[in-house]
C-alpha positions in Angstrom: -7.3 25.1 18.8 -3.6 24.2 19.5 -1.1 24.5 16.7 0.5 21.3 15.3 3.7 20.2 17.0 6.3 20.5 14.3 9.3 20.1 16.6 11.7 17.3 15.5 10.7 14.1 17.5 13.4 13.0 19.8 15.0 9.6 20.1 12.6 6.8 21.1 13.2 3.3 22.5 12.3 1.9 19.0 13.1 2.7 15.4 10.4 4.4 13.5 10.0 2.4 10.3 7.4 4.0 7.9 6.0 1.2 5.6 3.9 3.0 2.9 6.0 5.7 1.4 5.9 6.6 -2.3 8.3 7.5 -5.1 8.1 8.1 -8.8 10.8 8.2 -11.4 10.7 11.4 -13.4 10.5 9.3 -16.6 7.2 7.9 -15.4 5.8 11.4 -15.3 6.7 11.8 -19.0 4.6 8.6 -19.7 1.8 10.0 -17.6 1.8 13.3 -19.6 1.5 11.3 -22.8 -1.5 9.4 -21.4 -3.2 12.5 -20.2 -2.8 14.0 -23.7 -4.8 11.2 -25.3 -8.4 12.0 -26.3 -10.0 9.5 -23.9 -8.4 9.4 -20.5 -9.6 7.2 -17.6 -11.5 9.5 -15.3 -9.8 8.3 -12.2 -6.4 8.8 -13.7 -7.4 12.2 -14.8 -8.7 13.1 -11.4 -5.6 11.8 -9.6 -2.5 12.4 -11.6 -4.1 15.0 -13.8 -4.6 17.1 -10.7 -1.2 16.5 -9.0 0.8 17.1 -12.2 -1.0 20.4 -13.1 -2.2 22.0 -9.8 -0.3 25.1 -8.6 -1.4 24.4 -5.0 1.4 24.1 -2.4 0.3 20.5 -1.5 0.5 19.3 -5.1 3.9 21.0 -5.7 5.2 19.5 -2.5 4.1 16.0 -3.5 5.5 16.2 -7.1 8.8 17.5 -5.8 9.2 14.8 -3.1 8.0 11.9 -5.2 11.0 11.9 -7.6 13.7 12.3 -4.9 15.5 9.4 -3.3 18.2 11.4 -1.7 18.5 14.6 0.3 15.0 16.0 0.1 13.5 12.8 1.3 16.2 12.1 3.9 15.8 15.7 5.3 12.1 15.2 5.7 12.6 11.8 7.4 15.1 13.4 9.8 12.8 16.3 10.6 10.0 13.8 11.4 12.1 11.3 13.3 11.7 8.6 10.7 14.6 6.1 10.8 13.6 4.1 7.7 11.1 4.1 4.8 9.8 1.2 2.9 9.3 2.8 -0.5 7.0 1.8 -3.3 6.1 3.1 -6.8 3.3 5.6 -6.4 -0.2 4.8 -7.5 -1.3 3.9 -10.2 2.3 3.0 -11.0 2.6 1.1 -14.3 -1.0 -0.2 -14.1 -2.4 2.6 -16.2 0.0 1.8 -19.1 -0.2 -0.5 -22.1 1.2 -4.0 -21.4 4.5 -3.7 -23.2 5.3 -0.3 -21.6 4.2 -1.5 -18.2 6.4 -4.6 -18.2 9.4 -2.6 -19.4 8.9 0.3 -17.0 8.3 -1.8 -14.0 11.9 -3.1 -14.4 13.2 0.4 -14.9 11.5 1.7 -11.8 12.7 -1.3 -9.7 16.3 -0.7 -10.9 16.1 3.0 -9.9 14.6 2.2 -6.5 17.2 -0.5 -5.9 20.0 2.0 -6.7 18.5 4.4 -4.2 18.4 1.7 -1.5 22.0 0.9 -2.3 22.9 4.5 -1.7 21.1 4.6 1.6 20.8 1.0 2.8 20.1 1.8 6.5 17.4 4.4 5.5 15.5 2.8 2.6 14.1 -0.6 1.6 12.0 -1.1 -1.6 9.0 -2.9 -2.8 8.9 -4.7 -6.2 6.7 -3.0 -8.8 5.1 -5.4 -11.3 2.8 -5.2 -14.3 -0.3 -7.3 -13.6 -1.2 -6.8 -17.3 1.3 -9.7 -18.0 1.0 -12.1 -15.1 3.9 -14.3 -16.3 6.2 -11.3 -16.6 5.0 -10.1 -13.2 6.0 -13.4 -11.6 9.4 -13.2 -13.3 9.9 -9.7 -12.0 9.1 -10.8 -8.4 11.8 -13.4 -8.8 14.3 -10.8 -10.2 13.4 -8.4 -7.5 14.1 -10.8 -4.7 17.1 -12.6 -6.1 18.9 -9.7 -8.0 17.7 -6.5 -6.4 17.3 -7.7 -2.8 13.7 -6.5 -2.3 11.3 -8.6 -0.2 7.8 -7.3 -0.9 5.6 -6.4 -3.9 3.5 -3.3 -4.6 0.2 -3.6 -6.6 -1.9 -0.5 -6.9 -5.2 -2.2 -6.7 -7.1 -2.6 -10.0 -5.5 -2.7 -13.5 -7.7 -1.1 -16.1 -10.7 -2.1 -14.1 -9.6 -5.7 -13.6 -9.1 -7.3 -10.2 -6.6 -9.9 -8.9 -9.5 -12.2 -7.9 -9.6 -13.2 -11.6 -7.9 -16.6 -12.0 -5.8 -15.2 -14.8 -3.8 -13.2 -12.3 -3.1 -16.0 -9.8 0.3 -16.8 -11.2 1.3 -13.6 -9.4 0.1 -15.0 -6.1 2.0 -18.3 -6.8 5.2 -16.4 -7.2 4.6 -14.2 -4.2 3.9 -17.2 -2.0 6.9 -19.1 -3.4 9.3 -16.2 -2.7 7.6 -15.2 0.7 7.0 -11.7 -0.6 4.0 -10.0 0.9 1.9 -7.9 -1.5 1.0 -4.4 -0.5 -2.4 -3.8 -2.0 -2.3 -0.1 -2.3 -5.3 2.1 -3.4 -6.1 3.4 -6.8 -9.0 5.6 -7.8 -12.2 3.6 -8.6 -12.4 2.3 -12.2 -14.4 4.0 -14.8 -17.5 1.8 -14.2 -17.5 2.7 -10.5 -16.2 6.2 -10.1 -19.0 8.6 -11.3 -20.9 9.0 -7.9 -17.5 9.6 -6.2 -16.4 12.2 -8.7 -19.8 14.0 -8.4 -19.1 14.5 -4.7 -15.3 15.0 -4.8 -14.9 11.7 -2.9 -13.0 9.7 -5.4 -9.5 10.0 -3.8 -8.0 9.4 -0.4 -10.9 11.0 1.4 -13.1 7.9 0.7 -12.9 6.4 -2.8 -9.5 4.9 -2.3 -10.6 3.0 0.7 -13.9 1.8 -0.8 -12.2 0.5 -4.0 -9.3 -1.2 -2.2 -11.4 -2.7 0.5 -13.6 -4.1 -2.2 -10.5 -5.6 -3.9 -9.3 -7.2 -0.7 -12.7 -8.7 -0.1 -12.8 -10.1 -3.7 -9.5 -11.8 -2.9 -11.0 -13.4 0.2 -14.3 -14.5 -1.3 -12.8 -15.8 -4.5 -10.8 -18.3 -2.5 -7.3 -16.9 -3.1 -6.2 -17.7 0.4 -7.6 -21.2 0.3 -5.4 -21.8 -2.8 -2.4 -19.9 -1.4 -2.7 -20.2 2.4 0.8 -18.7 3.1 0.2 -15.6 1.0 0.4 -12.4 2.9 -1.3 -9.1 1.8 -0.7 -5.7 3.4 -3.5 -3.1 3.5 -2.9 0.5 4.5 -5.3 3.1 6.1 -6.2 0.8 9.0 -7.1 -2.0 6.6 -9.4 0.1 4.4 -11.9 -0.2 7.2 -12.3 -4.0 6.9 -11.4 -4.8 10.6 -14.4 -2.6 11.6 -16.7 -4.7 9.3 -15.4 -8.1 10.5 -18.5 -9.2 12.4 -20.8 -8.3 9.6 -18.6 -9.8 6.9 -18.7 -13.1 8.7 -22.4 -13.1 9.2 -23.5 -11.9 5.8 -21.0 -14.1 3.9 -22.3 -17.2 5.6 -25.9 -16.1 5.0 -25.1 -15.5 1.3 -23.5 -18.9 0.9 -26.5 -20.6 2.5 -28.9 -18.8 0.2 -27.1 -19.8 -3.0 -27.8 -16.2 -4.2 -24.6 -15.7 -6.2 -22.7 -18.1 -8.3 -19.5 -16.2 -7.4 -20.0 -16.7 -3.6 -19.0 -20.2 -2.6 -18.1 -21.7 0.8 -14.7 -20.9 2.1 -12.5 -23.0 4.4 -12.7 -20.3 7.1 -14.6 -17.1 7.9 -13.6 -13.9 6.2 -12.3 -12.5 9.5 -10.0 -15.5 9.9 -8.3 -14.5 6.7 -8.0 -11.0 8.0 -6.2 -12.3 11.0 -4.0 -14.9 9.3 -3.3 -13.5 5.8 -3.3 -9.7 6.2 -1.1 -7.1 7.8 -2.4 -3.6 8.3 -0.7 -0.2 8.4 -1.9 3.0 9.9 -0.9 5.1 6.8 -2.9 8.3 6.8 -4.7 7.2 10.0 -2.7 8.5 13.0 -5.5 7.7 15.4 -4.8 5.7 18.5 -8.4 4.4 18.9 -8.4 2.9 15.4 -4.9 1.4 15.9 -5.8 -0.1 19.2 -9.1 -1.6 17.8 -7.2 -3.1 14.9 -4.5 -4.6 17.1 -7.3 -6.2 19.1 -8.9 -7.6 16.0 -5.9 -8.9 14.0 -3.2 -9.0 16.7 -0.3 -6.7 17.7 2.0 -8.6 15.4 0.1 -7.5 12.3 -0.3 -3.8 12.7 2.5 -1.5 11.5 3.3 2.2 11.4 3.3 4.1 8.1 3.2 7.8 7.3 2.0 7.9 3.6 4.8 10.2 2.5 4.7 12.5 0.7 1.0 12.6 0.4 0.6 12.9 4.1 3.6 14.4 5.8 2.7 15.6 9.2 5.3 15.7 12.0 2.6 16.2 14.7 1.2 12.8 13.8 4.5 11.2 14.8 4.3 13.0 18.2 0.8 11.8 18.6 1.6 8.2 17.9 4.7 8.3 20.1 2.4 9.4 22.9 -0.1 6.6 22.5 -1.1 4.8 25.8 0.3 1.5 24.6 2.5 -1.0 26.4 6.2 -0.6 25.4 6.5 -4.0 23.8 3.4 -3.5 21.6 4.6 0.0 20.6 8.0 -1.4 19.5 6.2 -4.0 17.5 4.0 -1.3 15.9 6.9 1.0 15.0 9.8 -1.4 14.4 9.8 -5.2 14.9 6.7 -6.0 12.9 8.2 -4.2 9.9 11.6 -5.9 10.3 10.0 -9.3 10.3 7.6 -8.7 7.4 10.0 -6.9 5.1 13.0 -9.0 6.2 15.0 -6.0 7.4 18.0 -6.9 9.5 17.3 -6.1 13.1 19.2 -3.1 14.4 19.9 -2.0 17.9 19.5 1.6 19.1 
């Protein structure tokens, strides 16, 4: 078995823009510690942040050290991996595990801190707007502030909020604001909610290994089948981890959704204007975060189009320089590879185009 290639990647005929990279203000960790000290803690939150904040493992210590840095530690890792720019978002579960008042207040604090980091390193960082879905009106206002005052052009939502999903009509004010401001929403994983997580916990499969993808893929499908994109046809959603496997299910989703509609089996499953796969092609962008696998990337490009598949590393949770070498070496035509690494991100996140 060959050793991983940890040599610094050389210059390439494209910029490497990593589009799902996490950060965490140190003050948020204090809030998390208070939540973890409560007598009844959400099992997913306990499994996720309870582990990372207490484990003596090298992986956990690396993640906690890197999450809070928006300067030299992060920039050094980017340089060593040949990453020209990161699109940075508040780490999961962000403010969505907090009470409403704290979540609304801290989302603003986190956005201000991230915006300041972007101002310090404008050619290396761009930021996503964190919001508190607990208060949809305040979330819509924060999207407006993030765009107009902080210069951010995308939104991060870490999947469910206390077990509630954005397919519920009460959250659609968020979609209205995102569409109005042309800000794509990155639907990032969270651990499965309390009423779903037990079989995953029993097998140690609740996190990134499987539970994240199942839960977030479910969330994305709920958006499609609830008619979100019929109501907001210009809304764009970003999914990581090769679309949480949805491109690989596209044929079956179309077939079984149509069959379910015809059967009148569920009150919640009504006819849509288009097939589920059409929404995947027209309303979703997909990153390869955590999935540095050429076969999966090529398949997803074929399903949704070269213009909708982007590079991501998933820093600091997955920081592997050899994966950059592997993706640089993909057998892909140069124009498509530049779209994958650079120009798709520039267009989606409204990053001024740069020449090499």
